[in-house]
Structures are given as C-alpha cells and as structure tokens.
C-alpha positions as CSV (number, residue, x, y, z in Angstrom):
1,X,127.8,57.7,84.3
2,X,124.0,58.3,84.3
3,X,122.0,60.9,86.3
4,X,120.6,58.2,88.6
5,X,124.1,57.0,89.4
6,X,125.3,60.5,90.1
7,X,122.4,61.1,92.5
8,X,123.5,58.1,94.5
9,X,127.0,59.5,95.0
10,X,127.6,61.1,98.4
11,X,128.8,64.7,98.5
12,X,132.0,63.6,100.2
13,X,132.9,61.4,97.3
14,X,132.8,64.3,94.8
15,X,136.3,65.5,95.3
16,X,137.7,62.4,93.5
17,X,135.5,63.1,90.5
18,X,136.9,66.5,89.6
19,X,139.2,65.2,86.9
20,X,136.7,62.8,85.3
21,X,134.7,63.3,82.1
22,X,136.6,66.2,80.7
23,X,134.8,65.7,77.4
24,X,131.5,66.7,78.9
25,X,132.8,68.9,81.7
26,X,129.8,71.3,81.6
27,X,127.3,68.5,81.8
28,X,129.3,66.8,84.5
29,X,129.6,70.1,86.5
30,X,125.8,70.7,86.2
31,X,125.1,67.2,87.5
32,X,127.5,67.8,90.4
33,X,125.8,71.1,91.1
34,X,122.5,69.4,91.2
35,X,123.8,67.0,93.8
36,X,125.1,69.9,95.9
37,X,121.8,71.7,95.7
38,X,119.8,68.6,96.6
39,X,122.0,68.3,99.7
40,X,121.5,72.0,100.6
41,X,117.7,71.6,100.2
42,X,117.7,68.5,102.4
43,X,119.8,70.2,105.1
44,X,117.6,73.3,105.1
45,X,114.5,71.2,105.5
46,X,116.1,69.3,108.4
47,X,117.2,72.6,109.9
48,X,113.8,74.2,109.6
49,X,112.1,71.2,111.1
50,X,114.5,71.2,114.1
51,X,114.2,75.0,114.5
52,X,110.4,74.7,114.6
53,X,110.6,72.0,117.3
54,X,112.9,74.2,119.4
55,X,110.7,77.3,119.0
56,X,107.7,75.2,120.1
57,X,109.7,74.1,123.2
58,X,110.7,77.7,123.8
59,X,107.0,78.8,123.7
60,X,106.1,76.1,126.2
61,X,108.8,77.4,128.6
62,X,107.6,81.0,128.1
63,X,104.0,80.0,129.2
64,X,105.5,79.4,132.7
65,X,106.7,83.1,132.9
66,X,104.0,85.5,133.9
67,X,103.5,88.5,131.5
68,X,106.5,87.4,129.5
69,X,105.5,89.0,126.2
70,X,104.3,92.2,127.9
71,X,107.7,92.6,129.6
72,X,109.7,91.8,126.5
73,X,107.7,94.2,124.3
74,X,107.2,97.1,126.6
75,X,110.6,99.0,126.5
76,X,111.4,98.9,122.8
77,X,107.9,99.8,121.7
78,X,107.0,102.4,124.3
79,X,108.4,105.3,122.2
80,X,105.2,105.8,120.1
81,X,102.6,105.9,122.9
82,X,101.3,108.1,125.7
83,X,101.1,106.6,129.2
84,X,97.5,105.6,128.7
85,X,98.1,104.1,125.2
86,X,101.1,102.2,126.7
87,X,98.7,100.8,129.3
88,X,96.3,99.7,126.6
89,X,99.1,98.0,124.7
90,X,100.3,96.1,127.8
91,X,96.8,95.0,128.6
92,X,96.2,94.0,125.0
93,X,99.4,92.0,124.9
94,X,98.4,90.2,128.1
95,X,96.1,88.2,125.9
96,X,98.8,87.2,123.5
97,X,99.3,83.5,123.5
98,X,101.8,83.0,120.8
99,X,103.7,85.2,118.3
100,X,105.5,83.5,115.4
101,X,107.8,84.8,112.7
102,X,107.7,83.1,109.3
103,X,110.4,84.2,106.9
104,X,109.3,84.4,103.2
105,X,110.7,81.5,101.1
106,X,111.9,83.9,98.3
107,X,115.0,84.8,100.3
108,X,114.6,88.5,99.8
109,X,114.2,89.3,103.5
110,X,110.4,89.6,103.7
111,X,108.5,87.9,106.5
112,X,105.2,87.8,108.3
113,X,104.4,87.8,112.0
114,X,101.5,85.7,113.2
115,X,99.9,86.7,116.5
116,X,97.6,84.3,118.3
117,X,95.5,85.9,121.0
118,X,93.0,84.5,123.4
119,X,89.6,86.1,123.6
120,X,89.9,89.7,124.6
121,X,88.0,92.9,125.0
122,X,89.8,94.7,122.1
123,X,89.0,92.7,118.9
124,X,87.1,89.7,117.8
125,X,89.9,88.0,115.9
126,X,92.2,85.6,117.6
127,X,94.7,85.2,114.7
128,X,96.3,88.4,113.3
129,X,99.1,88.4,110.6
130,X,101.3,91.4,109.8
131,X,103.5,91.1,106.7
132,X,106.5,93.0,105.5
133,X,107.5,93.0,101.9
134,X,111.1,94.2,101.6
135,X,111.2,94.9,97.8
136,X,108.7,97.7,97.9
137,X,108.8,98.4,101.6
138,X,105.2,97.6,102.4
139,X,103.6,96.6,105.7
140,X,100.2,94.9,105.3
141,X,98.0,93.1,107.8
142,X,95.0,90.9,108.1
143,X,91.7,92.8,108.8
144,X,91.0,93.3,112.5
145,X,87.4,93.5,113.7
146,X,87.7,95.9,116.6
147,X,85.4,95.9,119.6
148,X,86.6,99.3,120.8
149,X,88.4,102.4,119.4
150,X,91.5,102.8,121.6
151,X,94.6,104.0,119.9
152,X,97.2,101.2,120.2
153,X,100.1,99.6,118.5
154,X,98.1,97.0,116.6
155,X,95.6,99.6,115.3
156,X,98.5,101.9,114.2
157,X,100.3,99.0,112.4
158,X,97.3,97.6,110.7
159,X,95.3,100.7,109.7
160,X,95.7,101.2,105.9
161,X,95.6,104.9,105.1
162,X,96.1,106.3,101.5
163,X,97.3,109.6,103.0
164,X,100.0,107.9,105.1
165,X,103.2,109.9,104.9
166,X,106.5,108.3,103.8
167,X,107.9,108.8,107.3
168,X,105.0,107.0,108.9
169,X,105.4,104.1,106.5
170,X,109.1,103.8,107.2
171,X,108.4,104.0,111.0
172,X,105.9,101.1,110.6
173,X,108.5,99.0,108.9
174,X,111.0,99.9,111.6
175,X,108.5,99.0,114.3
176,X,107.6,95.7,112.8
177,X,111.3,95.0,112.4
178,X,111.7,95.6,116.1
179,X,108.8,93.2,116.9
180,X,110.5,90.7,114.5
181,X,113.7,91.0,116.6
182,X,111.8,90.6,119.9
183,X,110.1,87.4,118.8
184,X,113.3,86.0,117.4
185,X,115.3,86.7,120.6
186,X,112.8,87.5,123.3
187,X,114.9,86.6,126.3
188,X,117.4,89.5,125.7
189,X,114.5,92.0,125.6
190,X,112.8,90.5,128.6
191,X,116.0,90.8,130.6
192,X,116.5,94.5,129.7
193,X,113.0,95.4,130.7
194,X,113.0,93.4,133.8
195,X,116.5,94.6,134.8
196,X,117.9,91.1,134.9
197,X,121.6,90.4,134.4
C-alpha cells in the first residue's frame, strides 16, 4: 500500500490495519504515525481558529461593560503600587482597548501579551507587546515612547535594567503570569474585584 493510499485512510479505519504488513512493520507504523500527526495538526488548527472566533466574540461583549479591564486587573496587581501609582495604573488601563495572549508555537510554555491602547496621555504607542521566554526566564517588551514619567505597571514591566536583581526579574515573570491569567479568564477576576457572586 503506497503513501498516497495510506493518507486517504481515515483514522477510525486504522484499528483493522494493526496486523497487516508485518514484514515492514516499522515503515507501516511510521506511515500510521504520520496519519495520526496529520489529524492532530488539523484538529489543532480547527481548535485555534474556533478559539480565536470565541475570543473575538468575548471581546465584543466586554466592550459593553464599563471599565471592565480596570476592574479585572485592579485587585491582583495592586500589591506593587502606592495609592497614587495605583490610580495611574487604573487611569492608564482605562485606555486599554484589547489585550490578547498568544502562546508560543514551540510548546515550551512561553507566550506574549499584546496590548492595544487608544490614544492616551501616557505614551505614544498604541500597540505594546510583552513576551515571556520560559527556558531562560526572561521578560522582554517592545519599546515604549513615554509622554510622562509616572511610575506604573507598564513602565516597571518594560524597563530593561542591567542591574536588575534576580528577585525583581522573578517578580516580573510572576506579574506577567498574573496578567496572562487575567486575560485568559477575565470574568473570574472581574467578579472578585466587583464583589459579584
């Protein structure tokens, strides 16, 4: 049976093929594995596409909820900031139109977070990306062109300091991980902060 014919066989039909071609069992198993992997790739592509559609729908719904992202972010991220800095963070996040998490394709657990802001008094950029590389535990970010010098969450996360202590670096990774969780499941965080059941 040639490769072309094998590729036309549905995954469900494979169970009856287990005893066939014992002479070339390794080659047959590799062809069978190829079929399974093709199906996995196809299913993942369909899943990713459906997930993207649902996230877009979710974002449309969120637009109807006033100060949604401020509320969802405020409690878990308030630990680092003074009352004034927390005010700046909340005001800054009031310009946040859309945050998105994109998982790295390498399967190692890295990801990047894309923030889309409307025009605001804090920075000139409207698109900001923060990336986490799991292998060497690095947080990196796109350059931000600031209009003012307030200490705030985004400035702390995106400033690149050679003298940064290990504890600070780990705290950044932990904080970006918290933001990752908020964006993935924002309703739970919103409910906690807004004291909703």
